[in-house]
gemmi code that builds the backbone of each chain (N, CA, C; Angstrom):
import gemmi

chains = {
    "A": [
        ("ALA", (0.774, -1.140, -0.100), (-0.091, 0.004, -0.072), (0.815, 1.175, 0.028)),
        ("PRO", (0.566, 2.294, -0.773), (1.362, 3.458, -0.771), (1.436, 4.204, 0.721)),
        ("VAL", (2.603, 4.804, 1.001), (2.660, 5.558, 2.210), (2.076, 6.970, 2.004)),
        ("SER", (0.762, 7.107, 2.350), (0.167, 8.327, 2.005), (-0.303, 9.074, 3.142)),
        ("THR", (-0.356, 8.667, 4.353), (-0.707, 9.354, 5.460), (0.516, 9.651, 6.560)),
        ("ASP", (0.161, 10.517, 7.304), (1.380, 11.004, 8.327), (1.723, 9.767, 9.184)),
        ("THR", (0.683, 8.878, 9.636), (0.745, 7.788, 10.503), (1.630, 6.672, 9.693)),
        ("GLN", (1.272, 6.440, 8.525), (2.042, 5.533, 7.705), (3.612, 6.004, 7.505)),
        ("ALA", (3.694, 7.219, 7.310), (5.145, 7.758, 7.081), (5.870, 7.607, 8.288)),
        ("MET", (5.232, 7.943, 9.495), (5.823, 7.762, 10.762), (6.184, 6.319, 11.099)),
        ("MET", (5.433, 5.365, 10.868), (5.721, 4.019, 10.943), (6.751, 3.657, 10.082)),
        ("TYR", (6.833, 4.122, 8.828), (7.955, 3.625, 7.883), (9.276, 4.340, 8.527)),
        ("LEU", (9.213, 5.526, 8.943), (10.421, 6.035, 9.340), (10.985, 5.520, 10.731)),
        ("ALA", (10.090, 5.037, 11.556), (10.557, 4.263, 12.660), (11.037, 2.773, 12.275)),
        ("ARG", (10.320, 2.251, 11.343), (10.562, 0.996, 10.955), (12.052, 0.800, 10.355)),
        ("PHE", (12.421, 1.856, 9.626), (13.742, 1.791, 8.898), (14.811, 2.739, 9.690)),
        ("GLY", (14.638, 2.971, 10.898), (15.615, 3.671, 11.802), (15.801, 5.122, 11.760)),
        ("TYR", (14.808, 5.789, 11.243), (14.813, 7.308, 11.159), (14.460, 7.830, 12.403)),
        ("LEU", (13.391, 7.203, 13.098), (12.808, 7.590, 14.284), (13.001, 6.801, 15.456)),
        ("ASP", (13.039, 7.045, 16.617), (13.154, 6.222, 17.632), (12.337, 4.871, 17.670)),
        ("PRO", (12.827, 3.795, 17.584), (11.974, 2.578, 17.450), (10.805, 2.448, 18.652)),
        ("ALA", (11.261, 3.103, 19.698), (10.253, 3.104, 20.735), (8.869, 3.688, 20.343)),
        ("LEU", (8.971, 4.496, 19.369), (7.729, 5.187, 18.800), (7.137, 4.412, 17.600)),
        ("GLN", (7.514, 3.248, 17.503), (7.205, 2.463, 16.340), (5.663, 2.315, 16.278)),
        ("ASN", (4.854, 2.582, 17.083), (3.360, 2.498, 17.154), (2.725, 3.704, 17.325)),
        ("PRO", (2.821, 4.697, 16.489), (2.587, 6.083, 16.744), (0.959, 6.242, 16.958)),
        ("SER", (0.251, 5.248, 16.467), (-1.347, 5.219, 16.810), (-1.570, 4.938, 18.170)),
        ("SER", (-0.470, 4.430, 19.000), (-0.835, 4.126, 20.464), (-0.894, 5.403, 21.321)),
        ("GLY", (-0.553, 6.658, 20.677), (-0.626, 7.812, 21.458), (0.773, 8.378, 21.946)),
        ("ALA", (1.816, 7.683, 21.576), (3.044, 8.141, 21.768), (3.216, 9.626, 21.276)),
        ("LEU", (3.835, 10.539, 22.018), (3.995, 11.908, 21.598), (5.321, 11.867, 20.741)),
        ("ILE", (5.454, 12.533, 19.655), (6.592, 12.762, 18.908), (6.441, 14.140, 18.429)),
        ("SER", (7.700, 14.865, 18.628), (7.511, 16.206, 18.293), (7.730, 16.500, 16.806)),
        ("GLY", (7.008, 17.484, 16.465), (6.974, 17.751, 14.914), (8.258, 18.024, 14.388)),
        ("GLU", (9.180, 18.482, 15.197), (10.589, 18.669, 14.843), (11.178, 17.437, 14.503)),
        ("SER", (11.025, 16.427, 15.449), (11.646, 14.993, 15.293), (11.222, 14.594, 13.977)),
        ("VAL", (9.925, 14.544, 13.653), (9.354, 14.095, 12.380), (10.023, 14.773, 11.180)),
        ("ARG", (10.104, 15.944, 11.148), (10.592, 16.718, 10.066), (12.128, 16.396, 9.965)),
        ("ARG", (12.860, 16.322, 11.073), (14.322, 15.880, 10.880), (14.396, 14.497, 10.214)),
        ("ALA", (13.391, 13.606, 10.806), (13.368, 12.267, 10.226), (13.224, 12.114, 8.824)),
        ("ILE", (12.236, 12.965, 8.397), (11.787, 12.941, 7.024), (13.059, 13.544, 5.954)),
        ("ILE", (13.686, 14.655, 6.610), (14.941, 15.101, 5.972), (15.849, 14.107, 5.939)),
        ("ASP", (16.090, 13.341, 6.901), (17.123, 12.252, 7.039), (16.899, 11.129, 5.758)),
        ("PHE", (15.501, 10.887, 5.791), (15.319, 9.855, 4.758), (15.395, 10.471, 3.339)),
        ("GLN", (14.929, 11.639, 3.306), (15.106, 12.362, 1.812), (16.554, 12.440, 1.511)),
        ("SER", (17.369, 12.701, 2.425), (18.725, 12.746, 2.113), (19.446, 11.360, 1.741)),
        ("PHE", (18.873, 10.379, 2.315), (19.355, 8.942, 2.141), (18.815, 8.548, 0.679)),
        ("ALA", (17.686, 8.875, 0.263), (16.983, 8.451, -0.906), (17.416, 9.416, -2.113)),
        ("GLY", (18.205, 10.373, -1.648), (18.638, 11.382, -2.741), (17.630, 12.264, -3.405)),
        ("LEU", (16.575, 12.673, -2.383), (15.550, 13.540, -2.754), (15.876, 14.891, -2.257)),
        ("LYS", (15.000, 15.887, -2.713), (15.149, 17.249, -2.131), (14.634, 17.199, -0.735)),
        ("GLN", (15.508, 17.871, 0.125), (15.286, 17.766, 1.568), (14.324, 18.930, 1.997)),
        ("THR", (13.167, 18.530, 1.891), (12.085, 19.572, 2.267), (11.870, 19.428, 3.808)),
        ("GLY", (11.576, 18.164, 4.330), (11.187, 17.995, 5.621), (9.630, 17.609, 5.606)),
        ("ILE", (9.104, 17.694, 4.520), (7.549, 17.619, 4.199), (7.486, 16.308, 3.553)),
        ("LEU", (6.319, 15.597, 3.904), (5.966, 14.342, 3.218), (5.309, 14.634, 2.031)),
        ("ASP", (6.017, 15.185, 0.982), (5.441, 15.469, -0.308), (5.428, 14.306, -1.086)),
        ("PRO", (4.673, 14.401, -2.320), (4.409, 13.174, -3.143), (5.487, 12.395, -3.536)),
        ("GLU", (6.707, 12.979, -3.878), (7.944, 12.320, -4.161), (8.507, 11.440, -3.163)),
        ("THR", (8.259, 12.102, -1.920), (8.882, 11.298, -0.743), (7.968, 9.982, -0.429)),
        ("SER", (6.626, 10.320, -0.519), (5.739, 9.174, -0.356), (5.782, 8.076, -1.387)),
        ("THR", (6.043, 8.331, -2.713), (6.541, 7.515, -3.628), (7.601, 6.674, -3.401)),
        ("TRP", (8.775, 7.356, -2.826), (9.821, 6.540, -2.382), (9.612, 5.720, -1.212)),
        ("MET", (8.909, 6.058, -0.303), (8.556, 5.303, 0.826), (7.662, 4.010, 0.439)),
        ("SER", (6.960, 4.164, -0.803), (6.108, 3.036, -1.041), (6.771, 2.073, -2.076)),
        ("LYS", (8.125, 2.183, -2.298), (8.861, 1.415, -3.312), (9.166, 0.003, -2.590)),
        ("PRO", (9.195, -1.052, -3.280), (9.564, -2.381, -2.714), (11.053, -2.082, -2.267)),
        ("ARG", (11.606, -2.729, -1.054), (12.828, -2.513, -0.486), (13.150, -3.654, 0.336)),
        ("CYS", (14.399, -3.525, 0.787), (14.939, -4.366, 1.793), (14.463, -4.235, 3.101)),
        ("GLY", (14.205, -5.213, 4.004), (13.697, -4.928, 5.142), (14.638, -4.480, 6.282)),
        ("VAL", (15.898, -4.437, 6.172), (16.972, -4.069, 6.939), (17.011, -2.610, 7.209)),
        ("ARG", (17.155, -2.104, 8.371), (17.133, -0.681, 8.594), (18.122, 0.008, 7.957)),
        ("ASP", (17.930, 1.223, 7.556), (18.865, 2.188, 6.796), (20.003, 2.782, 7.819)),
        ("ARG", (19.272, 3.145, 9.107), (20.047, 3.585, 10.068), (20.309, 2.544, 11.156)),
        ("VAL", (21.276, 1.711, 10.932), (21.520, 0.501, 11.849), (21.744, 0.872, 13.279)),
        ("GLY", (22.378, 2.202, 13.465), (22.887, 2.644, 14.748), (21.796, 3.129, 15.735)),
        ("THR", (20.505, 3.294, 15.022), (19.424, 3.713, 15.907), (18.456, 2.784, 16.533)),
        ("GLY", (18.977, 2.120, 17.520), (18.163, 1.158, 18.098), (18.038, -0.151, 17.527)),
        ("TYR", (19.005, -0.515, 16.618), (18.991, -1.778, 15.925), (19.110, -2.851, 16.822)),
        ("SER", (18.360, -3.813, 16.689), (18.539, -4.994, 17.714), (18.603, -6.333, 17.001)),
        ("ALA", (19.269, -7.223, 17.629), (19.480, -8.534, 17.252), (18.023, -9.086, 16.895)),
        ("ARG", (17.900, -9.856, 15.765), (16.599, -10.384, 15.550), (16.414, -11.856, 16.187)),
        ("ARG", (17.381, -12.343, 16.624), (17.285, -13.536, 17.254), (18.229, -13.707, 18.430)),
    ],
    "B": [
        ("LYS", (33.334, 8.657, 1.593), (32.669, 7.279, 1.294), (31.213, 7.536, 1.618)),
        ("ARG", (30.431, 6.660, 0.886), (28.985, 6.685, 0.889), (28.358, 5.441, 1.550)),
        ("TYR", (29.091, 4.453, 1.356), (28.579, 3.236, 1.888), (28.689, 3.091, 3.418)),
        ("ALA", (28.148, 2.237, 3.979), (28.223, 1.923, 5.423), (28.480, 0.610, 5.921)),
        ("LEU", (29.461, 0.316, 6.717), (29.663, -1.026, 7.312), (29.051, -1.100, 8.677)),
        ("GLN", (28.375, -2.221, 8.944), (27.694, -2.357, 9.969), (28.453, -2.585, 11.138)),
        ("GLY", (29.636, -3.091, 11.045), (30.637, -3.191, 12.129), (31.092, -4.615, 12.644)),
        ("SER", (30.481, -5.520, 12.071), (30.975, -6.913, 12.223), (31.286, -7.657, 10.826)),
        ("ARG", (32.128, -8.518, 10.838), (32.456, -9.299, 9.735), (32.781, -10.684, 10.114)),
        ("TRP", (33.051, -11.622, 8.993), (33.294, -12.983, 9.295), (34.725, -13.073, 9.413)),
        ("ARG", (35.426, -13.951, 10.072), (36.715, -14.150, 10.370), (37.328, -15.059, 9.481)),
        ("VAL", (36.630, -15.839, 8.770), (37.221, -16.853, 7.767), (36.908, -16.425, 6.485)),
        ("LYS", (37.573, -17.077, 5.490), (37.402, -16.550, 4.076), (36.501, -17.668, 3.342)),
        ("GLN", (36.354, -18.726, 3.860), (35.496, -19.743, 3.099), (34.170, -19.865, 4.068)),
        ("LEU", (33.025, -19.382, 3.334), (31.769, -19.377, 4.101), (30.894, -20.422, 3.503)),
        ("THR", (30.126, -21.148, 4.333), (29.201, -22.217, 3.741), (27.723, -21.583, 3.846)),
        ("TYR", (26.845, -22.313, 2.909), (25.544, -21.779, 3.178), (24.510, -22.954, 2.827)),
        ("SER", (23.221, -22.755, 3.279), (22.459, -23.844, 2.894), (20.959, -23.201, 2.581)),
        ("ILE", (20.318, -23.661, 1.809), (18.986, -23.066, 1.506), (17.848, -24.289, 2.180)),
        ("THR", (17.309, -23.934, 3.187), (16.626, -24.773, 4.051), (15.120, -24.868, 3.785)),
        ("LYS", (14.571, -23.679, 3.186), (13.263, -23.640, 2.636), (13.311, -22.937, 1.324)),
        ("TYR", (12.908, -23.558, 0.425), (12.602, -23.237, -1.090), (11.402, -22.373, -1.474)),
        ("PRO", (11.369, -21.620, -2.199), (10.155, -20.953, -2.815), (9.300, -21.843, -3.634)),
        ("SER", (8.125, -21.828, -3.423), (7.249, -22.899, -4.189), (7.108, -22.674, -5.539)),
        ("ALA", (7.288, -21.442, -6.136), (7.094, -21.295, -7.299), (8.081, -21.456, -8.449)),
        ("LEU", (9.481, -21.689, -7.760), (10.668, -21.656, -8.739), (11.226, -23.334, -8.482)),
        ("LYS", (11.892, -23.739, -9.560), (12.521, -25.142, -9.408), (13.794, -24.808, -8.462)),
        ("THR", (13.996, -25.888, -7.923), (14.979, -25.984, -6.665), (16.491, -25.719, -7.466)),
        ("ALA", (16.630, -26.207, -8.532), (17.932, -26.213, -9.304), (18.105, -24.757, -9.847)),
        ("ASP", (16.923, -24.072, -10.112), (17.144, -22.592, -10.524), (17.451, -21.676, -9.492)),
        ("VAL", (16.831, -22.088, -8.158), (17.138, -21.242, -7.113), (18.636, -21.529, -6.655)),
        ("ASP", (19.068, -22.664, -6.647), (20.397, -23.066, -6.367), (21.405, -22.258, -7.295)),
        ("ARG", (21.071, -22.158, -8.632), (21.961, -21.402, -9.474), (21.847, -19.930, -9.356)),
        ("GLU", (20.795, -19.272, -9.193), (20.605, -17.892, -8.876), (21.275, -17.324, -7.616)),
        ("LEU", (21.223, -18.212, -6.647), (21.695, -17.876, -5.315), (23.271, -18.127, -5.262)),
        ("ALA", (23.681, -19.094, -5.993), (25.171, -19.203, -6.245), (25.798, -18.043, -7.045)),
        ("LYS", (25.132, -17.625, -8.152), (25.449, -16.312, -8.887), (25.453, -15.166, -7.836)),
        ("ALA", (24.478, -14.963, -6.948), (24.527, -13.831, -5.932), (25.657, -13.950, -5.139)),
        ("PHE", (26.100, -15.060, -4.658), (27.341, -15.028, -3.786), (28.553, -14.907, -4.765)),
        ("GLN", (28.411, -15.296, -6.046), (29.581, -14.948, -6.811), (29.995, -13.584, -6.969)),
        ("VAL", (28.949, -12.723, -6.990), (29.197, -11.261, -7.069), (30.201, -10.819, -6.093)),
        ("TRP", (30.012, -11.215, -4.829), (30.900, -10.784, -3.799), (32.168, -11.590, -3.968)),
        ("GLU", (32.197, -12.882, -4.400), (33.495, -13.725, -4.601), (34.344, -13.001, -5.538)),
        ("ASP", (33.749, -12.401, -6.560), (34.599, -11.981, -7.681), (35.433, -10.831, -7.330)),
        ("VAL", (35.190, -10.135, -6.153), (35.981, -8.975, -5.784), (36.600, -8.958, -4.499)),
        ("THR", (36.443, -10.323, -3.734), (37.199, -10.429, -2.571), (37.906, -11.769, -2.591)),
        ("GLU", (38.591, -12.060, -1.543), (39.175, -13.512, -1.272), (38.210, -14.447, -0.733)),
        ("LEU", (36.850, -14.113, -0.453), (36.072, -14.969, 0.022), (35.665, -15.929, -0.834)),
        ("THR", (35.297, -17.105, -0.525), (34.561, -18.267, -1.360), (33.296, -18.773, -0.538)),
        ("PHE", (32.533, -19.139, -1.292), (31.142, -19.579, -0.820), (30.898, -21.207, -1.141)),
        ("VAL", (30.458, -21.827, -0.255), (30.296, -23.329, -0.594), (28.759, -23.819, -0.205)),
        ("HIS", (28.006, -24.292, -1.114), (26.714, -24.660, -0.716), (26.711, -26.149, -0.213)),
        ("LEU", (26.119, -26.174, 0.994), (25.904, -27.519, 1.619), (24.461, -27.762, 1.716)),
        ("LYS", (24.145, -29.020, 1.460), (22.660, -29.431, 1.397), (22.211, -29.557, 3.052)),
        ("THR", (23.187, -30.180, 3.760), (22.784, -30.406, 5.184), (23.937, -29.965, 6.133)),
        ("GLY", (23.586, -29.997, 7.382), (24.723, -29.740, 8.281), (24.824, -28.288, 8.761)),
        ("LYS", (25.693, -27.981, 9.561), (25.914, -26.693, 10.205), (26.482, -25.752, 9.138)),
        ("VAL", (26.126, -24.540, 8.863), (26.547, -23.639, 7.883), (26.684, -22.252, 8.529)),
        ("HIS", (27.460, -21.338, 7.932), (27.557, -19.949, 8.361), (26.196, -19.251, 7.955)),
        ("ILE", (25.801, -19.426, 6.702), (24.409, -18.669, 6.307), (23.465, -19.515, 5.998)),
        ("GLU", (22.296, -19.395, 6.669), (21.096, -20.277, 6.244), (20.092, -19.329, 5.640)),
        ("ILE", (19.526, -19.655, 4.393), (18.724, -19.099, 3.678), (17.194, -19.710, 3.588)),
        ("ARG", (16.282, -18.947, 3.732), (14.895, -19.337, 3.702), (14.003, -18.484, 3.066)),
        ("PHE", (12.887, -19.053, 2.550), (11.804, -18.366, 2.056), (10.630, -18.500, 2.804)),
        ("GLU", (10.229, -17.510, 3.393), (9.015, -17.432, 4.431), (8.049, -16.495, 4.156)),
        ("SER", (6.792, -16.643, 4.717), (5.774, -15.736, 4.523), (5.382, -15.237, 5.904)),
        ("GLY", (4.900, -13.859, 6.068), (4.421, -13.320, 7.181), (5.420, -13.604, 8.354)),
        ("GLU", (4.753, -13.779, 9.534), (5.753, -13.923, 10.748), (6.307, -15.450, 10.663)),
        ("HIS", (7.640, -15.344, 10.755), (8.273, -16.585, 10.450), (9.358, -16.934, 11.660)),
        ("GLY", (9.169, -16.346, 12.871), (9.881, -16.636, 13.931), (10.873, -15.801, 14.320)),
        ("ASP", (11.165, -14.667, 13.650), (12.204, -13.869, 14.125), (11.794, -12.404, 14.650)),
        ("GLY", (10.377, -12.464, 14.676), (9.822, -11.193, 15.069), (9.916, -9.947, 14.161)),
        ("ASP", (10.188, -10.195, 12.881), (10.294, -9.370, 11.858), (9.360, -9.875, 10.604)),
        ("ALA", (8.119, -9.856, 10.789), (7.167, -10.530, 9.741), (7.251, -9.714, 8.279)),
        ("PHE", (7.164, -10.646, 7.333), (6.949, -10.060, 6.035), (5.532, -9.498, 5.903)),
        ("ASP", (5.454, -8.699, 4.782), (4.338, -8.015, 4.706), (3.467, -8.280, 3.503)),
        ("GLY", (3.667, -9.421, 2.781), (2.912, -9.731, 1.598), (3.710, -9.178, 0.485)),
        ("PRO", (2.864, -9.138, -0.632), (3.571, -8.704, -1.935), (3.988, -7.328, -1.959)),
        ("GLY", (5.000, -6.746, -2.485), (5.508, -5.446, -2.338), (6.167, -5.182, -1.040)),
        ("GLY", (6.348, -3.977, -0.704), (6.766, -3.480, 0.528), (8.091, -4.123, 0.808)),
        ("THR", (8.290, -4.920, 1.888), (9.506, -5.360, 2.254), (9.846, -6.776, 1.441)),
        ("LEU", (10.810, -6.929, 0.696), (11.047, -8.164, -0.118), (11.773, -9.171, 0.584)),
        ("ALA", (12.848, -8.758, 1.563), (13.757, -9.741, 2.181), (14.358, -8.924, 3.305)),
        ("HIS", (15.088, -9.704, 4.154), (15.990, -9.182, 5.081), (17.127, -10.143, 5.366)),
        ("ALA", (18.250, -9.611, 5.999), (19.266, -10.476, 6.314), (20.026, -9.958, 7.513)),
        ("TYR", (20.658, -10.905, 8.292), (21.304, -10.409, 9.432), (22.727, -10.182, 9.190)),
        ("PHE", (23.219, -9.294, 9.886), (24.740, -9.171, 9.832), (25.505, -10.182, 10.429)),
        ("PRO", (26.696, -10.258, 10.168), (27.609, -11.496, 10.698), (27.487, -11.638, 12.108)),
        ("ILE", (27.526, -10.548, 13.034), (27.251, -10.623, 14.431), (26.065, -11.411, 14.876)),
        ("TYR", (25.025, -11.178, 14.040), (23.833, -11.888, 14.325), (23.512, -13.201, 13.602)),
        ("GLY", (24.583, -13.672, 12.918), (24.356, -15.073, 12.300), (24.441, -15.010, 10.810)),
        ("GLY", (24.088, -14.003, 10.204), (24.366, -13.894, 8.721), (23.165, -14.471, 7.863)),
        ("ASP", (22.129, -14.975, 8.577), (21.068, -15.678, 7.797), (20.169, -14.643, 6.937)),
        ("ALA", (19.733, -15.110, 5.825), (18.968, -14.269, 4.855), (17.506, -15.042, 4.667)),
        ("HIS", (16.520, -14.189, 4.867), (15.220, -14.580, 4.658), (14.399, -13.791, 3.393)),
        ("PHE", (13.714, -14.476, 2.538), (13.062, -13.865, 1.546), (11.698, -14.148, 1.637)),
        ("ASP", (10.933, -13.129, 1.240), (9.279, -13.311, 1.400), (8.964, -14.085, 0.281)),
        ("GLU", (8.261, -15.210, 0.783), (7.657, -16.036, -0.185), (6.665, -15.574, -1.011)),
        ("SER", (5.926, -14.595, -0.444), (4.802, -13.932, -0.910), (5.152, -13.082, -2.279)),
        ("GLU", (6.355, -12.792, -2.458), (6.806, -11.969, -3.665), (6.732, -13.006, -4.852)),
        ("THR", (6.792, -12.362, -6.070), (6.788, -12.996, -7.225), (7.981, -13.271, -7.747)),
        ("TRP", (9.014, -14.100, -7.194), (10.330, -14.281, -7.664), (10.608, -14.624, -8.964)),
        ("THR", (11.420, -13.976, -9.772), (11.670, -14.450, -11.039), (13.039, -14.320, -11.493)),
        ("ILE", (13.382, -15.030, -12.603), (14.688, -15.152, -13.043), (14.861, -14.504, -14.519)),
        ("ASN", (15.687, -13.640, -14.868), (15.924, -13.032, -15.974), (14.662, -12.654, -16.680)),
        ("SER", (13.898, -11.773, -15.913), (12.537, -11.356, -16.365), (12.282, -9.938, -15.846)),
        ("TYR", (11.620, -9.132, -16.672), (11.248, -7.715, -16.115), (9.845, -7.865, -15.352)),
        ("LYS", (9.292, -8.896, -15.289), (8.195, -9.129, -14.498), (8.666, -9.594, -13.135)),
        ("GLY", (7.773, -9.373, -12.090), (8.132, -9.849, -10.857), (9.364, -9.165, -10.117)),
        ("THR", (9.957, -9.757, -9.184), (11.161, -9.427, -8.392), (12.303, -10.233, -8.663)),
        ("ASN", (13.311, -9.613, -9.347), (14.551, -10.533, -9.683), (15.146, -11.122, -8.293)),
        ("LEU", (15.124, -12.580, -8.366), (15.700, -13.196, -7.204), (17.182, -12.838, -7.121)),
        ("PHE", (18.006, -12.957, -8.105), (19.365, -12.746, -8.112), (19.878, -11.460, -7.557)),
        ("GLN", (19.213, -10.328, -7.999), (19.480, -8.980, -7.555), (19.341, -8.811, -6.026)),
        ("VAL", (18.081, -9.407, -5.636), (17.785, -9.219, -4.223), (18.707, -10.018, -3.313)),
        ("ALA", (18.901, -11.099, -3.813), (19.827, -12.109, -2.966), (21.236, -11.512, -2.958)),
        ("ALA", (21.711, -10.971, -4.033), (23.122, -10.306, -3.932), (23.020, -9.238, -2.980)),
        ("HIS", (22.064, -8.389, -2.898), (21.896, -7.306, -1.910), (21.943, -7.862, -0.588)),
        ("GLU", (20.962, -8.881, -0.221), (20.850, -9.477, 1.023), (22.162, -10.103, 1.596)),
        ("PHE", (22.920, -10.659, 0.655), (24.115, -11.275, 1.019), (25.168, -10.369, 1.376)),
        ("GLY", (24.859, -9.195, 0.905), (25.924, -7.943, 1.276), (25.667, -7.708, 2.749)),
        ("HIS", (24.540, -7.730, 3.156), (24.118, -7.650, 4.548), (24.678, -8.765, 5.451)),
        ("SER", (24.576, -9.968, 4.862), (25.255, -11.307, 5.514), (26.604, -11.121, 5.825)),
        ("LEU", (27.409, -10.235, 4.823), (28.659, -10.168, 4.863), (29.136, -9.050, 5.782)),
        ("GLY", (28.231, -8.165, 6.091), (28.588, -6.955, 7.007), (28.252, -5.483, 6.421)),
        ("LEU", (27.755, -5.526, 5.314), (27.580, -4.220, 4.575), (26.109, -3.720, 5.132)),
        ("SER", (26.034, -2.463, 5.529), (24.810, -1.613, 5.727), (24.265, -1.020, 4.437)),
        ("HIS", (23.179, -0.324, 4.438), (22.578, 0.341, 3.276), (23.633, 1.442, 2.752)),
        ("SER", (23.699, 1.714, 1.654), (24.331, 2.843, 1.014), (23.310, 3.847, 0.449)),
        ("ASP", (23.661, 5.175, 0.555), (22.830, 6.037, 0.023), (23.184, 6.442, -1.534)),
        ("VAL", (24.103, 5.788, -2.017), (24.379, 5.811, -3.529), (23.328, 5.135, -4.230)),
        ("ARG", (22.391, 5.759, -5.044), (21.240, 5.008, -5.507), (21.863, 4.029, -6.540)),
        ("THR", (22.926, 4.157, -7.108), (23.232, 3.106, -8.171), (23.974, 1.766, -7.460)),
        ("ALA", (24.164, 1.898, -6.224), (24.914, 0.897, -5.583), (23.810, -0.448, -5.206)),
        ("LEU", (24.353, -1.553, -5.337), (23.720, -2.649, -5.059), (23.076, -2.644, -3.663)),
        ("MET", (23.830, -1.929, -2.720), (23.486, -1.836, -1.243), (22.485, -0.728, -0.908)),
        ("ALA", (22.086, 0.100, -2.023), (20.942, 0.937, -1.663), (19.798, 0.128, -1.487)),
        ("PRO", (19.025, 0.516, -0.594), (17.909, -0.267, 0.082), (16.614, -0.530, -0.872)),
        ("PHE", (16.514, 0.296, -1.897), (15.274, 0.196, -2.863), (15.430, -0.807, -3.823)),
        ("TYR", (14.524, -1.480, -4.342), (14.531, -2.328, -5.412), (14.344, -1.522, -6.653)),
        ("ARG", (15.367, -1.822, -7.650), (15.382, -0.913, -8.876), (14.707, -1.530, -10.074)),
        ("GLY", (14.389, -2.630, -9.875), (13.712, -3.401, -11.088), (14.826, -4.219, -11.832)),
        ("TYR", (14.634, -5.296, -12.506), (15.526, -6.149, -13.234), (16.418, -5.262, -14.151)),
        ("GLU", (17.730, -5.663, -13.928), (18.685, -5.136, -14.855), (19.405, -6.235, -15.535)),
        ("SER", (19.228, -6.366, -16.933), (19.749, -7.506, -17.683), (21.269, -7.610, -17.618)),
        ("SER", (21.991, -6.539, -17.579), (23.420, -6.638, -17.228), (23.818, -6.083, -15.869)),
        ("PHE", (24.122, -6.963, -15.016), (24.293, -6.484, -13.681), (25.708, -6.231, -13.354)),
        ("LYS", (25.962, -5.185, -12.667), (27.348, -4.854, -12.286), (27.525, -4.274, -11.043)),
        ("LEU", (28.395, -4.587, -10.079), (28.562, -3.920, -8.774), (28.788, -2.446, -9.034)),
        ("ASP", (28.335, -1.575, -8.227), (28.762, -0.239, -8.140), (30.087, -0.150, -7.505)),
        ("ASN", (31.046, 0.784, -7.781), (32.311, 1.040, -7.139), (32.201, 1.271, -5.731)),
        ("ASP", (31.178, 1.793, -5.286), (30.565, 1.994, -3.860), (30.675, 0.664, -3.069)),
        ("ASP", (30.102, -0.397, -3.808), (29.921, -1.647, -3.190), (31.328, -2.332, -3.175)),
        ("VAL", (31.867, -2.298, -4.114), (33.514, -2.863, -4.210), (34.431, -2.371, -3.089)),
        ("VAL", (34.286, -1.081, -2.949), (35.135, -0.559, -1.939), (34.705, -0.865, -0.526)),
        ("ALA", (33.457, -0.845, -0.324), (32.963, -1.351, 1.019), (33.311, -2.802, 1.369)),
        ("ILE", (33.024, -3.671, 0.426), (33.329, -5.001, 0.657), (34.734, -5.223, 0.902)),
        ("GLN", (35.530, -4.738, 0.039), (37.035, -4.749, 0.213), (37.627, -4.133, 1.422)),
        ("GLN", (36.904, -3.240, 2.103), (37.253, -2.673, 3.307), (37.126, -3.781, 4.384)),
        ("LEU", (36.267, -4.688, 4.162), (35.928, -5.772, 5.121), (36.792, -7.041, 4.889)),
        ("TYR", (37.016, -7.290, 3.651), (37.473, -8.488, 3.404), (38.758, -8.529, 2.487)),
        ("GLY", (39.168, -7.395, 2.023), (40.375, -7.204, 1.131), (40.018, -7.440, -0.179)),
        ("LYS", (41.096, -7.021, -1.105), (40.939, -7.357, -2.593), (41.178, -8.653, -3.052)),
        ("LYS", (40.503, -9.180, -4.132), (40.828, -10.441, -4.723), (42.260, -10.253, -5.253)),
        ("LYS", (43.024, -11.316, -5.000), (44.440, -11.050, -5.395), (44.634, -10.943, -6.861)),
        ("ASN", (43.988, -11.534, -7.637), (44.186, -11.653, -9.049), (43.297, -10.571, -9.816)),
        ("VAL", (42.613, -9.530, -9.067), (41.905, -8.578, -9.755), (42.972, -7.381, -9.993)),
    ],
}
model = gemmi.Model(1)
for chain_id, residues in chains.items():
    chain = gemmi.Chain(chain_id)
    for i, (resn, *xyz) in enumerate(residues, 1):
        res = gemmi.Residue()
        res.name, res.seqid = resn, gemmi.SeqId(i, " ")
        for name, pos in zip(("N", "CA", "C"), xyz):
            atom = gemmi.Atom()
            atom.name, atom.element = name, gemmi.Element(name[0])
            atom.pos, atom.b_iso = gemmi.Position(*pos), 0.0
            res.add_atom(atom)
        chain.add_residue(res)
    model.add_chain(chain)
structure = gemmi.Structure()
structure.add_model(model)
structure.setup_entities()
């Protein structure tokens, strides 16, 4: 499914290491500052070679919807052993 | 540099692997050949060698699985996440989403060889690269009829395992 909502985008950013994994379920009511999300989007846009707007624009959503590897892009951010 | 190293690597030059769960839609022999080709990509530029074992203890175990498959990192059906692999410190195993349409030498579906070569990069200790043309970029680019490692990939893997002596 395309990443088209803020919640989906935040889950994507958490899933791949751009946001703190503790916030992996934003629908649970965890509070995330807008600045943290903006920085995470910029980090993703930088990684994907996109214009760094900090906004979930259509191009950013398109890239978040692409088939990809399931390994985190930012392995230093809370990466844990899977077994 | 643009590539990233995870921080762990294998201490031996000869690594063994086994495929303990094959995809249902492809012939076993075809999967064996494509995965061997994927390992060969890394063998061509380093001193590493890879040996396929049918049974017994191996360094890298490969499985095709659907949904939740016991490691807490469930696959999500067609599209989305295609596969994942563990870095050496976590065992090096590679899991492919059985729900994908894995294909060989075709523009349809998802090319098994390319995804496998990428995942084996993780199995060897490489993280994702932000160079779009690198094999270790996280996004699937579609089938490429003539595959070639990006220089970014070559420099990265040779940082871990050295250069192949006759290259």
